[in-house]
PALO-584130 format. One record per residue: x, y, z of N, C-alpha, C, O in turn. Coordinates in steps of 0.05 Angstrom, whole numbers, plus 5000, padded with zeros to 4 digits. Each point is the difference from the previous one (the first is absolute). Layout:
N
XYZXYZXYZXYZ;...
//
This chain:
487
501649765000498450245000501750255000499250214989;503249785023501750235000500950074972500250234993;500449564991500850054973497750134984500550184984;497149745021497750114986499650295008499450174984;501049895042499650275010501950204987499450244998;503049674995502050184988499650064971501650144988;496349755000499750014971498550254990500050054976;498850105042498550244992501950224991502050055013;497450084964501950204990499950265016497850065010;504450084992499950275012498650194981499449944977;500050305034498650204984501650094975498950074979;503849935024501850054978501949774998501349935019;498849944957501749774997503050095002500850184984;500749715034502750115006502249874983499549804986;502850325015502549874992500849825023499150045023;502549764971501249845021503050004996501049894980;500550245038502950024998501249915026499450115021;502349694977501449895024498049915021500450045024;497449844967498149895019498050205011498349925016;501850334976498350215012498250114977500950064978;496649985029498150134982500350305001500150125022;500150004955500550294998498050134980499449884980;499750365028498350164981501450274997499850175017;501549874960501450254996497950224994497649965000;503450284996498250234995498449974975497750094998;503549784982498749984974498349744998501049785007;496550244985498349774996498550034973500050224988;498749575003498350024977497649825003500149815016;497850244970497549855002500049764981501050014978;497949775032499549764984497050004992498350025017;501249954957497250014990499149724995501249844986;496550095026498949734996498449994974498250174996;502449644987498549994975497149915004498350024982;501149875041497249935006498250245000497749994990;503350235021498450245003501250244985498650204996;503849774994501550234989500450225020500350234992;499749705033500450195022502449915018500949774998;500150415018502249955018499349775019497850005012;504049814992499649795020501850045024499249955023;503250154973501850085021502450154989500450024976;501150105043502450144992502549825005499849825016;502450244971502449845002502450195003500150214987;501849705029502550155003501550014974500149804985;501150435009501650034976502950055008500750205012;501049614981502850015008501650204984499550044976;502450095037502050174986502449834993500249775008;501750354978502549864994501549955026501449805002;498450385018501349965025498849765015501549845012;495950134987498749765011501049754987500549805013;499750214961501049764985502849935008500649765003;501150445000502849945009500049885027501549815006;496850295013499849885027499149714999500949845016;497350104965499049724998502349824990500349785011;501350324970502349844991502049965022501049795004;499550435011502049985022499049815022501649865012;495850144993498949815020500449714991500749835015;498850124959500449734989502949935000500749775006;501050424988502949955001501049935028501649815003;497350335017500949955028498949735009501349875017;496450044973498849755009501249764986499749775010;501750274968500949784984502049815014499749764998;502450345015501949825012498849795019500649774998;497650325019498849825019498049804986500149765005;498350354977498049834986501349804982499249774999;503050314988501349814982501349775015500549794989;500150255037501249795016497949845016500749815014;496850274984497949865014499749724988500149964976;499649845042499849734991497649964981497950125005;502349714975497849954981497449925014497950094991;502349755030497549925013498650235014497550005001;504050195008498850245013498650174978497850095004;503549954973498850154979497549854990497950124995;502349625003497749844992497650045018497850044991;502749945035497850025019498750275000497550035004;504050184992498950274998498250034976497850115002;503149784975498450024976497449835003497950084990;502449695022497649835004498050135019497649994996;503450155025498250145018498750244985497650055005;503950084978498750224984497849894983497950134997;502549634991497949884984497549945017497850044991;502749865033497749955018498550255007497550005001;503950225003498750265006498550104976497750095003;503449894974498650084976497449834996497950114992;502349645014497649834998497950085021497650004993;503250075031498150085020498750264993497850065010;503450104973498950264992499150004971499650214988;499949565001499549974971497650174992500250154980;497649845034497650144991500450305000499350144982;502049965040500650295002501950094978499750204988;502449645008502050074980498850004972500750184983;497649635011498750004974498250244997499750114978;499149985044498350244998501650254994499150174984;503349855027501750234993500550004970499950214988;500749565001500649984972497550084983500350134980;497449795029497650074985499550305000499350124980;501050005044499550295003502050154983499250204986;503349725014502150164986500049974970500450194985;499249565005500349964972497549884986500049954976;497950015040497549924987499749714994498249924985;503549915026499849714995497449895011499050115020;500049684968497649875011500849805022502449955004;495649935009500649825022501449754990501849905013;497450004963501349764990503050044995501649835008;499150394980502850054993501650065026502349915002;496650255016501650085023500049795022502249925009;495550005000499849825023500549714994500949855017;498650074958500249714994502349944980500549764994;500950444997502249954981502650135009501949865006;498250414994502550145004501149975028502349935004;496150135016501049985028500749725007502149955012;496249854983500849725006502549914985501749865011;498650234963502449934985502550125013502049865002;497850385008502350135014500849845024502349975006;495749935009500649855024501349734993501949925013;497249954966501249754991502950054991501849845006;498650384979502750074991501950045023502349915000;496750245020501750065023500849745015502349975009;495949854994500649745014502049844983501849875010;497850144963501849854983502850115002502049855002;498250424996502750125003501349945026502349945001;496150075021501149945026501149715001502149955012;496549874976500849725000502549954985501349795003;499550394979502449964983502550115013502249954991;497550215031502350145011502249805009502350054995;496949745018502149815011501349844978501949865005;497150164970501349854978502150174986501449894982;499050365025502150164988502749895008500649995024;501049944957502749905007501850034975499150034978;503549965027501950014979500849734990498349824999;504250154992500949754989503049975004501450205006;499749564990502849955003501149874975500049764997;500850414983501049884975502849895003501550075019;499349764963502749905000501650164980499450014976;502750135033501650184983502349864987500649775007;500750364974502149874984502649945015501249794997;499750405019502749985011500149805023498250005018;503949844982500449815022500650165026501450205000;497449715022500550125026498450255004500450155020;497649914962498350235004497149925002499249814987;499350335030497249955003498450254996501250225000;496249764997498350234995497349955012499149785004;499550445001497249995009498650244987501150214997;496449744996498350214988497950085021498449845009;501650424999498150105019497750144986500450114978;497249875034497750164991499550205022499249935023;501250334971499850205021497950214993499550054976;499250075044498250234994501550234988502450045004;496150124980501250224985500450255017502050144997;496049925020500050255015497250135000498149865007;501750394987497550145000498749974972501250054980;496349875020498449964975497850204999498550045020;501250104958497850184996497949874982500649914978;497050075033497849894984497950224993499150155018;500349874957498050204990497749854990500249844981;497550195031497749824996497550154991499650245007;498749634977497650134988497549965018500249905022;497650194968497550025015498249764997498349955018;501949894960497849834993499849735014497849885001;504450035011499949765017501950045023502049865003;497550345015502050105019501149785018502450015005;496049815005501149815019501849804987502149935011;497249994965501749814984502750144994502149885004;497850364985502450144992501750075024502550004998;496350085024501550065024501449765011502350025008;496449754992501349755010502349934981502249945010;497450064964502149944981502550175004502249915002;497250355000502250205001501549995027502449985001;496150035021501250025026500849735012502249965010;496049844988500549755014502349844987501549885014;498750134959502249864987502750125009501949855005;498250414996502450145009500649935029502349945007;495750085010500449945029500849715004501749945017;497149884969500549725003503049944994501249825013;499950324968502849964992501950145019502549984996;496550165024501750145019500650294994501750125013;496849994968500350284994498150175016498249895013;502250374988498150195010498850154976501250004979;496650145026498650104977498450265005499350065023;500250084955498250235000497949944979500649944977;496850085031497849984980499150294994499250155017;500949924957498850244991497249934989499849894979;498150175037497449914993498750174978500950224995;497149674993498450164980498450215015499049955022;500750284965498450215012497049944999498450135013;500949664971497249934997499149795021497649975005;504249885007499249805020502050005024501049785007;499550455005501950015022499149865026501649895015;495750104990499149885024500449695000500649885020;499150004956500549714998502949945006500649805014;501250374976502949955006500650065030501749865011;497050335000500350055029499149765016501449915018;496349974974499049765014502049774998500449855019;500850124958502049794996502550055018500949815013;500150434986502350075017499449965029501749915015;495950164994499349975028500049705008500749935023;498549904959500049715006502849915006500549845018;501550254966502849935005500950125027501449865015;497950394990500850125025498949855024501449955019;496049984979498749875022501049715003499649885021;501650014958501149735002502850005013501149785005;499950455001502650015013502450074982502349965008;497250134968502250084982501450235013498850205007;503949794996501550215013499650274985499750014976;500450215039499850264989502150054979502349925003;496950214975501850074979500249794978501050064978;498149705027500249794980498050044977500749944977;497050175029498050074979499050285005498850065021;501850124961499250285001498050054978500349904978;497850275028497850064981500050294993499850175017;500349894957500050274990497750044980499549834983;499150395019498050084980500450304994501150145017;498149944960500350294993498150074978498949834986;500850435010498350114979501249924972502549984998;495849974983501149914973502050194989502049924988;497650345015501950204989502749995014502050094989;498149805036502549985014501549744996502349975007;496349834981501049734999502749984985501849875010;498550264967502649974986502450095017502049865001;497750365013502350105016500449825024502349945007;495649985006500249835024501249734992501849905014;497349984965501049744991502950024991501649835008;499050374976502850024991501950055023502349914999;496850245021501750045024500749745013502349965008;495849864993500649745013501749824982501849875009;497650144965501749844981502950095001501849844999;498650425003502750115000501549955027502550035000;496149915021501349975026501849754999499249794991;503350245018501949784997499249755016500949784994;497450255026499249765016498149834986499849765006;498750344975498049854985501549834979501450104983;498249635019501649824984498449884976501249914981;496250095021498349904978497350125001499050085022;499749954955497350114998498249804987500849874980;496950095030498049844986497550184995499250155017;499849834959497750174992497949834986500649834983;496950215025497749884987498250234992499250175016;500249854958498350224990500150024970500649814986;498850435004499850044972502749994986502050065013;498049874962502550004984501150284998502550045000;495850164997501050284997501650095025502250114997;496649845026501550085025502449825004502150095009;497649654983502249825003502550094984502249965009;497350154968502250104984501650225015502450015000;496150175013501250225015501649895023502350105005;496649715010501449895023502549844991502150025012;497649834966502349854990502250184991502449945003;496850294985502050194992501650115024502450034999;496250045022501350105024501749785013502250065010;496949694990501649785011502549964983502249965012;497650064962502349974983502050225005502449945001;496750305002501950235005501549965026502250095003;496549785016501249965027501149725003500949925022;499249924956501049735000498849835023501349865014;496050164987498549845020498449794985498650064981;501649685027498349804987497150055006499350105022;498949824960497250035005498449764990500849874980;497150075033498149794993497450144991498950165015;500349794960497750144988497749814993500449824984;497350235028497549864991498250214989498750155015;501149874958498850224987497349924988498949795006;500150384976497449964989499749754982502049874993;495650084999499449774982497950074979498350185005;501949694973497950024980499549714992501049904979;497449965037500049715000497949884981497750104999;503249704986498349884980498949735008501549845013;496050114981498949735002499449904972498650124984;502649655009499749884974497949775002500449815015;497550214970497949805000500249844974499250104979;501949665023500549844976497449874989497950015013;502449884964497649884986498849775016497649954999;504149915016499149775015499550065030499849825016;499950434990499650085028497349915010498049994985;501849955041497449955013498850285004501150165015;496649894972498950275000499350095028500650235008;498249605008499250075027502450085017499950205014;502249634984502450065015501350264992500950165016;499249884957501350254989498450255008501250205009;496249794989498450235008500350075029500450235007;499649575010500350045028502850125006500250195016;501949704972502750105005500450284990501350165013;497749894963500450274988498550215016501250225005;496449735003498550205015501250055027500250235009;500549565005501350045026502650154997500650185016;501049754964502550144996499750294992501750165007;496249914979499650274991498850185021500750245002;497549665015498450185017500449965030498750155015;502949674994500649985029501350255010501750114987;497449995036501050255012499850234980501750174999;496049834986499550214980502250014979500550214988;500949575007502249994981502550155009501950034984;498150055041502350165011502149815012500750035023;500349794960502049815008502049994977499249994977;503450015029502050004978499849754982500950014977;498049785033499849754985497349974986499449804987;498950415014497349984989500049964970501950084986;496149795004499749944971499150254985497750085003;504150044982499350234983499149924972498350124988;503049665002499749934972499149714997501249825012;496750144973498949734996500349944970498850134983;502649655011500549924972498549744996500649795012;497450214970498249784996500349894972500050154981;500249585017500249874974497450044985497849975011;502450104963497750064984497949784998497650054998;503349705004498249774997498049985023497849884997;502950235026498149995023499250285009498650035020;502250174965499550285009497050065004499350115021;498949824960497150065005498949865025498650135016;502149624988499049855023501250125026498650045020;504050024980501350115023498950275007499450065024;500350124957499050275005497249995011499350165018;499049674972497349985010500049905029498550115016;503249694990500249905027501150225019499150035023;502750134966501250215016497950215007499850095023;498649994957497950205004497949905020499150145018;500249614979498049885018501050005029498550065019;504049864984501249995027500150285012499450035024;501450174961500150275010497250105008499750135021;498449824962497250095006498949855024498550135016;502149624988499049855022501250095027498949965021;503550164977501450095024499150285009500750095021;497750044962499150275006497949995022498149844999;502250335021498050035021499150295000501550175010;496249894979499150284999499950155026500250245002;499549605020499850135027502750075011500250145020;502049764968502650055011501450214983499750014976;501850175037501550204985502249874984501049795006;499950344973502249904983502649985016500250125022;501849744968502649995014501350275003499450194985;502349845036501350255006502850024988501549805002;499250424987502750064992501350185021498650125017;504049894983501550125022499650305002500050115022;499750034955499650295002498850104973499949854980;499350405020498850124977502050014976499249964977;503350095029502050024978500249734986500350004975;499649785039500149744988497649954982500349904977;497450185032497649974985500050164974499249914979;501850345023500250174977501949894979499550014976;502849885034502049894982498849764984500449974976;498149855039498849774987497850094981499749884979;498950335028497950104982501250094973498849964979;503650165023501450084975500849764983499950014976;501149785037500749764986497649884985500349924977;497450085036497649894988499150174976499449904979;500550365025499250194979501849984976499150004977;503549985028502049984978499549754984500150004976;499449775038499549754986497450014984500049904977;497950205034497450014986500250194975498949944979;502550285024500350184978501849884978499850084977;501849725030501849874981498849764987501349864984;496250075023498649784987499449765018498749814991;502150205034499349785019497050025007498850214995;500149585017497250015008499749885028501849865009;496050205003499449905027498849724998497949964988;503449855025498849735004498250005025497949875001;503050285019498550025025500750275012502250104998;495850025016500450255013499350234982499149964978;501350285032499450244985502250215003501450005021;498850174960502050225002498950225018501650155012;495849884990498850225016500749995029500450215013;499849554998500549985029502950085008500650005024;501150064957502650105007500150295005502150115007;495650034990500050295006500250045030499749815016;500950434992500550065029497549955016497850074992;502649815031497849955018499850235021501950155003;495849865010499850195022501749915023500349765004;500850425012501849925022498749795018501449825009;496050224997498849815019499749724989499649815015;500750164958499749744988502649845000500049764994;502150375013502649874999501149984972498950114981;503449765017501449974974499449724990501449815008;496650164975499249734992499949974970499550194985;501149565006500049954971499149714996501449815009;496350154977499149744994501949864980501350144984;498949605016501849864982499450064971497750024991;504550024994499850054971501749804985502349955008;496649934971501449824983499850094971497850054990;504549994997500150114973500749784980501549815006;497450214970500749824978500950174976499750255001;501349624979500850144976502450185004500450194985;501349755035502350175005502349934981500149774989;501850415008502349954983502550035018500050115021;502249784969502550005015501150285005501450055020;497950144962501150275003498350185018500850235005;497049675006498350165018501350025027501249815010;498450425003501150045027498949805020501449915017;496050024979498849815019501349724999499949855019;501450094958501349754997502950015010501249795006;500050454994502850035007500550105028502149945012;496050215000500450135026498649855022497749904996;503550085027498849865023497550155008500150245005;497749614997497450135007499750045030499350225009;501349585007499850015029497250095008499650185017;498449694971497250075005498349764991501149814989;496350215015498249794991499550024970497750054991;504449924994500050034971501849784987502349965009;496649914971501649804985499250024971497950114993;503949794989499550024971500449734987501849855008;496650094972500149744986501050044971499550204988;502049605003500949994972499849724990500749815014;498250154962499749744988502549944983500950174985;500249595018502449924985499349744985498249855007;503550094973499449774983501849765007499649784989;502450255028501849785007501350055026500150235010;501049565002501650025024502550174995500950155018;500249824959502450154993499550305000501650165011;496149924978499250285001499650105028500850225007;497949615009499550085028502650045015500350195015;501749634981502650025013501450264991501250145016;498749914958501450244990498850265013501550175008;495949844993498750245012500450015030500650225010;499349565003500450005029502950095007500450165018;501549754966502850085005500650284989502250115005;496050014979500450264989499950225021500850234995;498049715028499950205021502850045012501649815001;499050435008502550055014500149895027502149995013;495649924997499849895027500349695000499949884979;500550015045500349715002499849915029501949895011;495750155001499749935028498549735003501049825012;496650164976498449765003498449954974499450194985;499949565010498449934977498549745006500649875020;497450074964498649755003499349884973499850154980;500049595019499349854976497849815006500249855020;497750154964497849815005499949804977499550074977;501049685030500149784980499549745015500749975023;498149844963499749735012502449824994500149775009;501850334976502449854993502350105017501250214994;499549655027502150105018502750024987501550195005;499149624977502650024985500150274985502150135000;495849934986499950264986500250235019501450204994;497249795028500050215020502850055010500950235003;500649555004502750035010501950114978501750165006;497949754970501750104978499550304995501950154996;495649935006499450294997501150165024501050224997;498849665027501050145024503050054997501050215009;500549604979502950044997500650234981502050135003;496249934978500550204980498950285008500750204988;497749815032498950265009502150145017501049885019;499550364975502150165014498750135024499050234999;501049635023498650095024501249865025501149784998;498750365025501049895024498449765010501049845016;496550144976498249785007498049954978499250184987;500149575010497949924981498349795014501049815012;496450234987498149825014498249864979498650134985;501549615015498549844981497249945012499949875021;498050214966497349955008499250135026498449905015;502950334992499250165023500650294994501450064980;497750125037500350294994502950095002501749875013;498850374976502650125001500850085028502450025007;495650035010500650085028500549755016498149855006;504450115002500749765016502550085016502150064989;497649935037502250075017499849835025497949995013;504249884995500049845024502949975010501950034985;498449915041502749995011501949814987502550055000;496549734988501849804989501150074973501849864990;497250354997500850074973501650264999499150205013;503249814973501450264996498250194985498549924982;501750345025498350204986501750224989501650125015;498049944960501550224987499749984970498849814990;502250394996499650014971502550024984502249985010;497450054964502250044981499350254983497850105002;504149994982499650234983499250245017501250055021;496750104971499250245014498549945026499250185014;500549574992498749925026502049965022499349925022;503350134973502050015021501849765000500249854980;501350125042501949785004500249945029499350155018;501949614988500149905027497549865008498050014985;502049855038497749845008499550045030501950005016;495550024991499149985027499149715005499749854981;499850095045499049745008502149784999502050024986;497549775028501649755001502950065007500650215010;501149594986502950035006501250224983501950145009;497149904967501150214983499550285012501650184997;496149855016499450255013501950075022500850235004;500149565011502050055021502750064988501550175010;499249684969502650044987500450294990502250104999;495650034994500150274990501250195021501150214993;498849715033500850185021502449895015500550075024;501149764963502449885012502450064983499850014975;502550025037502550034986501649745002500149875021;501050044957501649765000503050085003501150164985;500149735036502850075006501849755000499349805012;502850214973501949784999502350055019501250215001;499549585015502250025019501849764996499149775000;503550274996501949784998502150025021500550215012;500849564994502249995019501949774994499249804988;503250235021501949784997499849825024500250095023;499549654972499649815023502649985017500049855019;
//
């Protein structure tokens, strides 16, 4: 009950530096997309605050890096238990801040974060080096796996608990200390995550939490990247911002782990099970209002089954409509306006509506929130913006193809490569196509959205590099050191 009592947010969401909650003079409002009104205020860090957070992590590193693996494991497991005890409240924070529904927040994202944290904790005691046999007689060697130091994690708004666990817990598990720079759109969710670690007994300074106004973010982030104590940066977010962060990392010779945007394709082959494909495509396109980096943006359907598939798709979308329920929520008005432009551009270029309407993309009244009913487009071309740019909304587009070869060419034509799916009853063909798709993940007969602790997560091309989750996720935050000696 004590853990539950600590979960209520303060009136202003604070920074956490060296184990202490702080509210500086500068704050900013967080707007809930449910109402398009202020839900709470959040502390806005200065560059001086950011430097203090790095210095706190630097001071905490020597002791934490020497902490026994079982001690680190137990703290992370206790944090997972605390998150689980506060699951309903934490999911509500996420819904208020970013407009997620109960299914996405309470039954998908928060539980997934808890499972990930337990999985990471369980891998801590398996971190070990090796003893190679070297060439010279009378000489021996050992390979150590050591923590890197201070890790800066820059995390987005759309799945805060998952991204916070990936960024902070992997670094902490490997013996590093960390600073989380939270999204300005979901700071309370990240505060709740950080409090779980604090309440689990994580020593002060090991996890520091920074938030700031969007206009201050470049200066605050670059200040931390440039600090000599910061040894690695991990970033999850858009490709555009990722380019800026990678440029700063390169200038400062800092390694970075990038999980960037996606423009994910579902290929529906001629021999696909229609019911399975429809279910997978719709779930992949519209879960969490399509605001997931792995969401299905592009649907490639073989011409021989296109009429049957499209009809089944329309029937499924219509049967899922509940006139008494409001449409799905988008994170803010700017996102809705951007998606509206993508739809208008496609329709003016010759695309047509398979489902939904263009009218509902107009601005809503503030009291109605930021909502957008699902839209599915047909007749799109490869040169259209809606086919090339990440939608990050309840929007998907269909294209009919005449062969699997054509589908593969178009799927690989995107600059992105995060996730894909293939629907076919021929597993051999599905595996062969999966090998040829340029993507960090390919899912046969299931949706493009798939994330679990046992699978490495990350992309190729413009979707980034490096991997979160599993042993690879821990390796990202370890240094390999070779030591030799004469016997």
